[in-house]
C-alpha positions in Angstrom: 98.5 114.7 120.6 99.0 111.9 117.8 102.3 111.5 116.6 102.8 110.2 113.1 106.0 107.7 113.3 105.9 106.2 109.9 104.5 107.7 107.0 104.4 105.6 103.7 103.4 107.3 100.3 102.5 105.7 97.3 105.0 102.5 97.8 105.4 100.0 94.7 107.3 97.0 94.7 108.2 95.0 91.4 110.0 91.7 91.0 110.5 91.5 87.2 107.4 91.9 85.3 105.5 91.1 88.6 104.1 93.9 90.6 103.7 93.0 94.1 102.7 96.4 95.9 101.0 98.6 93.7 100.8 102.4 94.8 100.3 101.8 99.0 99.9 104.6 101.5 99.7 104.5 104.8 100.4 106.6 108.5 101.2 104.8 111.3 101.1 106.6 114.9 103.1 106.3 118.0 101.4 103.5 120.1 99.1 102.4 117.5 98.6 98.2 116.7 98.0 97.7 113.2 97.1 94.0 111.8 97.7 93.5 108.3 95.3 90.8 107.1 94.6 89.3 103.7 95.0 86.2 101.5 98.6 84.5 101.1 100.1 86.3 97.5 98.2 89.6 98.5 101.6 91.4 99.6 101.4 91.7 103.0 104.9 90.0 103.9 106.3 92.0 101.1 104.7 95.4 102.6 106.4 94.7 105.5 110.1 93.5 104.4 109.6 97.0 102.2 109.0 99.0 105.2 112.4 97.7 106.8 114.0 97.9 103.6 114.7 93.8 103.4 113.3 94.5 99.9 114.0 97.8 98.0 110.8 99.5 97.0 110.6 99.9 93.4 108.9 103.5 94.1 107.6 105.6 96.7 108.7 107.4 99.7 109.0 106.0 103.1 109.3 108.8 105.9 110.3 107.8 109.3 109.7 111.1 111.6 108.9 113.2 108.4 112.8 112.0 106.7 112.4 110.2 103.7 114.5 107.0 104.4 115.1 106.3 100.5 116.6 109.4 99.6 120.6 109.4 99.3 122.9 109.9 102.2 120.0 108.7 104.7 121.6 106.3 107.5 119.9 103.2 106.6 121.7 101.2 110.0 119.9 103.6 112.3 116.6 103.3 110.6 116.3 99.7 110.6 117.8 100.2 114.7 114.6 101.7 115.3 112.1 99.1 113.6 112.4 95.8 115.5 111.7 92.8 113.1 110.1 89.5 114.2 110.0 86.7 111.5 107.9 83.4 111.0 111.6 81.7 111.0 112.7 82.7 114.3 116.0 83.7 112.6 118.2 82.7 116.1 121.7 81.9 116.0 121.7 78.6 116.8 125.8 78.3 118.1 124.5 81.3 120.5 122.7 80.5 123.8 119.3 82.4 124.3 120.9 85.2 126.5 123.6 85.6 123.8 121.0 85.6 121.2 119.6 88.9 122.7 123.0 90.5 123.5 124.8 90.3 120.3 122.7 92.8 118.6 123.5 95.4 121.5 127.0 95.3 121.6 127.9 94.8 117.8 125.3 97.4 116.3 124.9 99.7 119.2 128.0 99.1 120.5 126.6 98.7 124.2 129.1 97.3 126.9 128.4 93.9 127.6 127.0 94.2 131.1 124.9 96.7 129.8 123.7 94.7 127.0 123.3 91.7 129.4 121.0 93.7 132.1 118.9 94.7 129.0 118.6 91.0 127.5 118.1 89.6 130.8 115.0 92.1 131.6 113.6 91.5 128.1 113.8 87.9 128.3 112.0 87.8 131.3 109.0 90.5 130.2 108.6 87.6 127.3 108.5 84.5 130.1 111.7 83.4 128.8 113.0 83.4 132.3 116.9 82.6 134.1 116.2 78.7 133.4 116.4 78.9 129.9 119.5 81.7 129.3 122.1 79.1 129.1 119.8 76.7 126.3 120.8 76.7 122.9 117.9 77.2 120.4 117.8 73.8 119.1 116.5 72.6 122.9 113.9 74.9 122.8 110.3 74.7 121.5 109.2 76.7 118.7 107.2 79.1 120.9 109.7 79.3 123.2 112.1 80.1 120.3 109.8 82.6 118.8 109.6 84.5 122.5 113.5 84.8 122.3 113.3 86.4 119.0 110.5 88.9 120.3 112.7 89.6 123.5 115.9 89.8 121.1 114.3 92.6 118.5 113.0 94.4 122.2 116.5 94.8 123.4 117.9 97.2 120.8 114.7 99.6 122.0 113.0 99.9 118.3 110.3 102.8 118.3 108.1 99.9 116.0 108.2 96.5 116.0 107.4 94.8 112.9 106.0 91.0 113.2 106.2 88.8 110.1 103.6 86.5 110.5 105.0 85.4 114.2 103.1 82.4 114.3 102.7 80.6 111.3 105.8 78.2 112.1 104.1 77.2 115.4 102.2 74.3 116.6 98.7 75.3 117.6 99.3 74.6 121.2 102.4 77.2 120.9 100.3 80.0 119.2 98.7 81.3 122.2 101.6 81.7 124.5 103.2 83.8 121.6 100.2 85.8 121.0 100.2 86.4 124.6 103.4 87.9 125.1 102.6 90.2 121.8 99.1 91.3 123.6 101.3 92.5 126.4 103.4 94.4 124.2 100.4 96.0 122.6 99.1 97.1 126.2 102.7 98.2 127.1 102.4 101.0 124.6 104.7 100.2 122.0 103.9 100.7 118.1 103.3 97.5 116.2 102.7 96.1 112.8 102.0 92.9 112.3 100.8 90.5 109.3 98.8 87.7 110.7 96.4 85.1 109.7 95.2 85.1 113.4 91.7 86.5 113.0 91.0 86.5 116.8 94.1 88.4 117.9 93.9 90.9 115.0 89.8 91.7 116.0 90.8 91.7 120.2 94.4 93.7 120.1 94.5 95.8 117.1 93.6 100.1 116.9 93.5 99.6 113.3 92.9 96.7 110.6 94.2 96.8 107.1 93.1 94.2 104.8 95.5 93.7 101.9 94.3 92.1 98.6 96.3 91.7 95.2 99.3 94.2 96.3 96.8 97.4 97.5 95.2 98.1 100.9 91.5 97.3 99.8 89.9 98.1 103.1 91.2 99.5 106.5 89.4 100.5 109.7 88.7 99.9 113.2 88.5 96.0 114.3 84.7 96.5 114.8 84.4 98.1 111.1 86.6 95.3 109.5 84.9 92.6 111.1 81.3 93.6 112.0 80.5 95.7 108.9 83.2 95.6 105.9 82.2 97.6 102.8 84.2 95.9 100.2 83.2 92.7 98.5 86.3 90.8 98.4 86.7 91.8 102.2 83.7 90.2 102.8 84.8 87.1 101.0 87.8 86.6 103.1 86.3 87.0 106.1 83.6 84.7 105.3 86.2 82.2 103.9 88.3 82.6 107.3 85.6 82.9 110.0 83.5 80.3 108.5 
C-alpha cells in the first residue's frame, strides 16, 4: 500500500509583489524519488525551500503524515529533523573536521550521546565513500565533490524520512558531478524518499520515479521519466527539453 509522507496543497510564495510560486499541489509517497526540472527562475529552489520552511509560504498547506505543519503550535523543529536538506553550497562547518560535521547536529538537536552519534556518522560517511582516511580532514582540504558527499552523510545522520536536494551538483566541477550523482543513485536504490531539484537530465531520467517540470511558478507537467522525456504533452516542456537536450 502506498504511504503518503508529504502532501502540499495550493502552496504560494510571494516576495513583495513578485509571486514566485503560484498554487502548487503535490503528494510525495514513501520511497519515491522525484526530480524537479525547469529553467532558472521557474521557482524550483523556492519550492524546495518552502517545503522545508526555510522560506515561509505565503499561502497553502503542507501536510506531513496528514498534519498541517503550518498550523500554530506544530513542532517545526521535529518536522525539519525529518527532512534532510542538501544545498548546492555544502554549508559545512569550516572549523570542524569531516567526522564532527556529521556528528554535531545529532548531539545538539537530537541529543544523542557522542558515542552513538559518532558510530552513525562513521557509518554514513563510509556509505558515501568518505572513509576513515578523510575523517580528520577539514572542509578546506576537500574537493567540492568530497564536501558534497560529507554534506549528504551529515543529512543522513539525523535519520530523515525524506531528503531534499537543491541542485546538489551545480557548484561542482564536471568531473566531480559523477561521484555525487553516483552517491545519490545508491541512496535512491536504498528506498530513501528523495526530492531533487536538478539540471542533470540523464540523472532525472534514469533515477526518478516521477519527473516534475516547473515553469513560471507552477507545475506545468509531471509524469514518469518516460512520459516527460519521450512524450511531453506541454509545449513549454518540449521547448525546455529541446534546449537542454539539444
